[in-house]
C-alpha positions, 0 to 999 in steps of 0.5 A: 500500500503506497503513501499516496493511496493512504493520503487519498483514504485519509482525505476522503475519511477525514471528516468521518474520522474527526467526528468519531474522535470528537464524539469520543473525547468531547473536544474539537481541539483534542480530536484534531490533535488525535487526527494528526497523530493518527496520520503520523502513526499510520504513515509510520506503520506503512513504512514498516509493513504492508497493510491490507485493509487500510481504511479499518486500520486507520479508524482503529488507530484513531479509536485506539489513540482516543482511548489511550487519551481518555485513559491517561486523562482519567488516570491523571484526574484520579491521581490528582484528586485521590492522592491529595486529602481534602484538608491539604487541598483546602489548606492552600493559601488563599489569594488574599492571604495575610503576612502570616499565611505568606510566611507559613507558605514560604516555610512550607515551600522551603521544606518541600524544596529540601524534600524534593532535592533528595529525590533521584534525578529521574524522580525530579525530572518526572516531577518537573515535567508533570507539575511544572511543564504539564506533560501527560504521563504518557509524554513523560514515559515516552521522553524518559523511556520508562513505562507509564506505570513507572511514571504513575508510581513515581508521581504517587511517591512524590505526592506522598512525600509532599503531603507528608511535608505539608502534614508535618509542617501543619502539625508543627503549628503556624508561625 
């Protein structure tokens, strides 16, 4: 199967593919991104092997990418919500905080910085890519050449450390 044949199939089915992806992920922009990724993945597959039934392969590739996206989004939201106790979430300083709250937050950040500096280089990189750069778990796994499970476990461990620092800081009392 040639690239030109695939281009024809892709252009012919683009609208249908996009609609399918939009229904699955409920977001036009994400669906467009997944459509582009579908094109790249199928192009890569064609360069590696012949594909007999191209159209079903294209649709299945798109569906698989959408399901991967939904799974990663679910894991990310569950990890973000489930790993942090509500009292910790509610103890974050409000935008109109007092000088005492600001000093308390500064002390907390110093303690977090000390704890996070003791992480392994890979753990630090995972934390930075996830929490500061906003990368998805899959993007981090791909970039660091580790499994998705490794990224999830490391972030859970890091969040446990952060929560422990916050709880110890709160139990030592405010300034």
